[in-house]
C-alpha positions in Angstrom: 47.7 -12.0 16.7 43.9 -11.8 17.1 41.9 -9.2 18.9 39.6 -10.9 21.4 36.3 -9.3 22.4 33.1 -10.5 24.1 31.2 -7.2 23.2 30.4 -7.1 19.5 30.5 -9.5 16.6 29.3 -9.5 13.0 27.2 -12.5 11.7 26.1 -12.5 8.1 26.7 -8.8 7.8 24.6 -8.0 10.9 25.9 -6.5 14.2 25.3 -8.3 17.5 25.9 -6.6 20.8 26.5 -9.1 23.7 24.7 -11.7 21.7 21.7 -9.5 20.8 20.9 -8.4 17.3 21.6 -4.6 17.1 18.4 -4.0 15.0 16.4 -5.7 17.8 17.8 -3.3 20.3 17.0 -0.2 18.2 13.7 1.2 19.2 13.4 -1.3 22.1 16.2 -0.3 24.5 16.8 3.2 25.9 20.3 4.6 25.7 20.9 3.8 29.4 19.8 0.2 28.9 22.1 -0.2 26.0 25.0 1.3 28.0 24.3 -1.2 30.8 24.3 -4.1 28.3 27.6 -3.0 26.9 29.3 -2.5 30.3 27.8 -5.5 32.2 27.1 -8.0 29.5 23.4 -8.5 30.3 20.2 -6.5 30.1 19.3 -4.4 33.1 16.3 -4.7 35.3 13.8 -1.8 35.2 15.2 -0.4 38.4 18.8 -0.7 37.2 18.1 1.0 33.9 16.2 3.9 35.7 19.0 4.3 38.2 21.7 4.4 35.5 19.7 6.9 33.5 19.5 9.1 36.6 23.2 8.8 37.2 24.1 9.8 33.6 21.7 12.8 33.6 23.1 14.0 36.9 26.5 14.7 35.3 25.4 15.7 31.9 26.6 19.3 32.3 27.9 21.7 34.9 28.3 25.0 33.0 31.2 26.6 31.2 33.5 26.8 34.3 34.8 23.1 34.4 38.2 22.5 32.6 36.5 20.2 30.1 34.0 22.8 28.9 36.7 25.5 28.8 39.1 23.2 26.8 36.4 22.1 24.4 35.3 25.6 23.6 38.8 27.0 23.4 39.9 24.3 21.0 36.7 24.8 18.9 37.4 28.5 18.9 40.7 27.9 17.3 38.9 26.8 14.1 38.6 23.1 14.8 35.6 20.8 14.1 33.1 19.5 16.6 34.8 16.2 17.2 38.1 17.8 17.9 36.6 20.2 20.4 34.7 17.4 22.2 37.9 15.3 22.2 39.8 18.1 23.8 37.1 18.4 26.5 37.4 14.7 27.3 41.2 15.0 27.5 40.7 17.6 30.3 39.3 14.9 32.6 41.8 14.1 35.3 41.9 13.3 39.0 40.5 16.7 39.9 37.8 16.7 37.3 36.0 13.5 36.4 38.5 11.2 38.0 37.1 11.4 41.5 34.3 9.1 40.5 36.7 6.2 39.7 38.8 6.9 42.8 35.8 7.1 45.0 34.5 3.7 43.7 37.9 2.2 44.4 37.9 3.6 47.9 34.4 2.5 48.7 34.5 -0.9 47.2 37.9 -1.7 48.8 36.8 -0.5 52.2 33.4 -2.4 52.2 34.8 -5.6 50.7 37.7 -5.5 53.1 35.5 -4.9 56.2 37.2 -1.6 57.0 35.3 0.5 59.4 34.4 4.1 58.5 36.5 5.6 61.2 39.5 3.6 60.2 39.0 4.3 56.5 39.0 8.0 57.2 41.9 8.0 59.6 44.1 6.1 57.1 43.6 8.9 54.5 44.2 11.6 57.1 47.3 10.0 58.4 48.7 10.0 54.8 47.4 13.6 54.4 45.4 12.5 51.3 42.0 13.9 50.3 39.2 11.3 50.4 37.8 11.0 46.9 34.1 11.8 46.5 33.9 14.2 49.5 34.1 18.0 49.6 32.9 20.6 47.1 33.9 24.1 46.2 30.4 25.5 46.6 28.3 23.0 48.6 29.3 23.1 52.2 26.3 21.6 54.0 25.0 19.1 51.4 25.2 18.4 47.7 21.6 18.6 46.4 22.6 16.2 43.5 23.6 13.6 46.1 20.4 13.9 47.9 18.4 13.6 44.7 20.3 10.5 43.5 20.1 8.8 46.9 16.4 9.5 47.0 16.0 7.8 43.6 18.3 4.9 44.7 16.1 4.4 47.8 12.9 4.5 45.7 14.3 1.9 43.3 15.7 -0.3 46.0 19.3 0.2 44.8 20.5 2.0 48.0 22.6 -0.5 49.9 25.8 -1.0 51.9 28.1 1.2 49.8 25.7 4.1 50.0 25.3 3.6 53.7 29.1 3.4 54.2 29.6 6.6 52.2 27.2 8.5 54.5 29.0 7.1 57.6 32.3 8.3 56.1 30.8 11.8 55.7 29.9 11.9 59.3 33.2 10.4 60.3 35.1 13.1 58.4 33.3 15.8 60.3 34.0 14.1 63.6 37.7 13.6 62.9 38.4 16.8 61.0 36.0 19.1 62.8 34.8 20.3 59.5 32.1 19.0 57.2 33.0 17.7 53.8 29.9 16.8 51.9 29.5 13.6 50.0 29.5 15.1 46.5 27.8 13.9 43.3 30.9 11.9 42.3 30.9 10.1 45.7 27.1 9.5 45.4 27.4 8.0 41.9 30.4 5.9 43.1 28.4 4.5 46.0 25.4 3.7 43.9 27.5 2.2 41.1 29.3 0.0 43.6 25.9 -1.2 45.0 24.8 -2.0 41.4 27.9 -4.2 40.9 30.0 -2.0 38.6 33.7 -2.4 38.7 35.6 0.7 40.0 37.7 0.7 36.8 34.7 1.8 34.7 34.1 4.8 37.0 35.6 7.5 34.8 33.8 5.9 31.9 30.4 6.5 33.5 31.3 10.2 34.0 32.5 10.5 30.4 29.3 8.8 29.1 27.2 11.4 30.8 29.3 14.5 30.2 30.0 14.0 26.5 26.5 15.2 25.8 27.2 18.5 27.5 30.5 18.9 25.7 28.8 18.4 22.3 26.3 21.1 23.3 29.0 23.5 24.3 31.1 22.9 21.2 28.1 23.2 18.9 27.2 26.5 20.6 30.7 27.8 20.2 30.8 26.9 16.5 27.4 28.4 15.7 27.1 31.4 18.1 30.7 32.7 18.6 33.3 34.0 16.2 36.5 32.0 15.7 39.4 32.9 18.1 37.0 34.5 20.5 38.2 32.5 23.5 41.3 34.4 24.4 42.5 36.6 27.3 43.0 40.4 27.1 46.2 41.8 28.5 44.4 43.2 31.6 43.3 39.6 32.4 46.9 38.4 32.6 49.2 38.9 35.6 52.8 38.6 34.5 55.0 37.2 37.3 58.3 36.6 35.4 61.5 38.6 34.9 60.9 42.3 33.8 62.0 43.4 30.4 65.7 43.6 29.9 68.4 44.1 27.2 70.1 41.2 25.5 73.9 41.3 26.5 76.2 42.6 23.9 78.1 39.4 23.4 74.9 37.7 22.2 74.0 40.3 19.6 74.9 39.5 16.0 73.4 42.6 14.4 
């Protein structure tokens, strides 16, 4: 069996990425441009590279509270190396953290390509009692400033199109049907922009990972160089025990 790939090949001991000599890319392409080339197979336009760069920067870090940062720092605190800590952080990405981007892309691309109206798209989720991916935030209730910034950049670059417009209409429709505002969050904004740029929804979580890994590296490095090993643990007063109170082992089970 042979592995098949259209991404990278070696010719005369040199590496070629999507047909381009790697050494020609070094010093000429930005990281965002190289990422675009890897994922899409062709070099990006200036506006596409600037937009992707903005998207990656917008998710680069969000503090120590997210599960990925906690996991990364806890694992590193156990005496593991940087790569192990970062890997633990990546493994913490799930549907509630990082996965919303992919789900939102699937939702938006499916609705737009299928000609589903915003009101119908929202009502279908509400009828099934499902949360609409890319909408709502624990802290931002009126607007997500990251969404506003990304959409501003998208408009400036001419990337803002029908998926972004649809996402904003869904935000309004959610408020109309639910009677409560659920903001279009940064995951939803990136999802809409990525769809307008032609990215497949199945690469959604990958876009989040590409941006957030830099933050995880910074957190793990800080943990390894600024904190003592085994420092990330809870004290007894931080734990609420809700199990069975202490009790004696029945006599028939005692051997000594």
